[in-house]
N, C-alpha and C positions, 0 to 999 in steps of 0.2 A: 506409874502402875500403884494402885493402892494397894494397901494389907488386909482391907477386908475382901469378903468372899464377893463374886459379881452379883448375886444377886441381891445381897443387901446394900453394895454402893449403886446398884439401880434402883432399887426401892427407896433410898434416900433421895437420890437424884430426882425421881419424877414424882415422889410422894402428894406435891402441891398439885400437879398437873392432872394426877390420877384421880383425887379428891374431887376436882372441880367437873371431870370427866363423869365422874359418879354421880355428882350434884344434878348434872344435865341429864343425864339418863333417868335418871329417879323423877325430875320433874317431866319430863317427856311422856314417859310410862305411865306417870299419876294421871296427867291432864287427859290422857288417851282412855285410861280405865274410867276416869269420871265421865268424859263425852260418850263413851262406850254405854254407862250404864244411866246414864241421864242424871247425875248428880253433882254437887258442886264441890265434893268435898270424900275422900278414901273413908272418913271415919263415919260416914252414912250408909254406908256399904251396908246390904243383908249377908247372912250367913250364906245363902246359896252364892251370893255374887261372889265372895270372898272365896267359896268354893271354884268357882269358875277361875279364878285366878290363880290358884293351887292349880289346878289341871292344868292351865297352859303353861305354869311354872316346869312342872314336873315333863311337860311334851317336851321342851326345850331341851337340849344336850348341852347346850354353851352359847355365849353368844352375850350382845348387849340385851335383847330382850328379856335373857333369863336373868342376867343382872337386874333389870329394872323390876321384875315381877318379884325378887329376892328381896329389893330395897323397899317395895310396897308393902310386900307382907311383913317385912320387918317391923314398918312404920307402924302396922296395925297391930301388933303384939302388946 
């Protein structure tokens, strides 16, 4: 048994896998957002389109889509 707290132990153990999952979710949501709005880059989104992403993000309590919206919005800052 480790002398670390369980959360610290698991965070260290799963960090690389979680980073890869996060990257995949960002890619999928980014591509979906671009397809939905008919653009080839999220950097080309208009304010009203970004507002729609924020509204979709706020409507989600949790889950992979919420994470994806958060990552897209973070990239746009």
